[in-house]
N, C-alpha and C positions, 0 to 999 in steps of 0.2 A: 503494499501500500504505499501511495505517495505522499507525505503529508508536506506542506509549504510551511515552514517556519521563518522566522528570524533572527538570530542569537549569537549573540559574542562567543566564541570559541580559542581554542588554545591551537593552533599548527605550529608542526615541526617540519621546518624545512631542510632540503639538501641543495645546494647550488653547484651544477656540474661545469667545471670552467672551459672542458673541452667543446662543450655544446652550446656553452653561454645559456643553460637554462636551469630554472626552479623548480624543483618536484616534491610536495609535500609526503610529507613520510609517515607523521602520526598528527589523529584529531584526537582531543580531549575535548569531550562533551558531557556533560551533568555527572563530570567525575569519574569518567570512564574511558580509558585509551583505546583507539582502534588506530590498528595498524593499518596502514594504506598499501593493497597489493598491486593495484595498477591504476595507472592517471589515464581516463578514457580519452578527455575530450577539454579542452584550453582555448578560452578566446580573449579578450577583451573589449571592451566599451568605456566610452565616453558618457558622464553627466556634466555638462556644465564642463570647467575644466578637470575635476577629477576622473581618473582613470582606474579604471576597477577590472581586475583579474578574475576570470571565472573558471574553476577548476570542477570538473567530475571526476570523482575519486571512486575506488569500490575498496572497501574493506573486508575481512571473510564472512562478515555477515550483513554486512547494509551497504548502501551507497550514498556517498554526499555529495550536494553540491554546495563548494566553496568560495566564497567570493574574499579576495583582497581589496580593499581601499589606498590605493596609492598615496593619498595626501596623510593617513592620518598610519597608515601599515597596520590597521586593525584587520581581523578576521572575523566574516561571518557566516555561520551555515543558513543556505538557504532553503534548501530543500534534502530529505530524507525520504529514502526508502529501503525497503526488507526484501525486495524482488517479488511479490505476491503482487498479484491483480486484485483492483479495489473490490 
């Protein structure tokens, strides 16, 4: 089931200098740690002067849509899914 939410989360990332990309590795949400096993999709968009990076990522049990605000470097969890149909 897909849930749209908008909550701040802690995200641990790695920067790979060879390919010059950032990869989310762990999401901490509601006190639980979810290791990222796959980054499926990454895109960017602007609202005014603010650039947002959107990552669709997968953990062993859940799918997350994470958004990074580049003005304040805050991460938010926008959507979560367990993979089941509604």
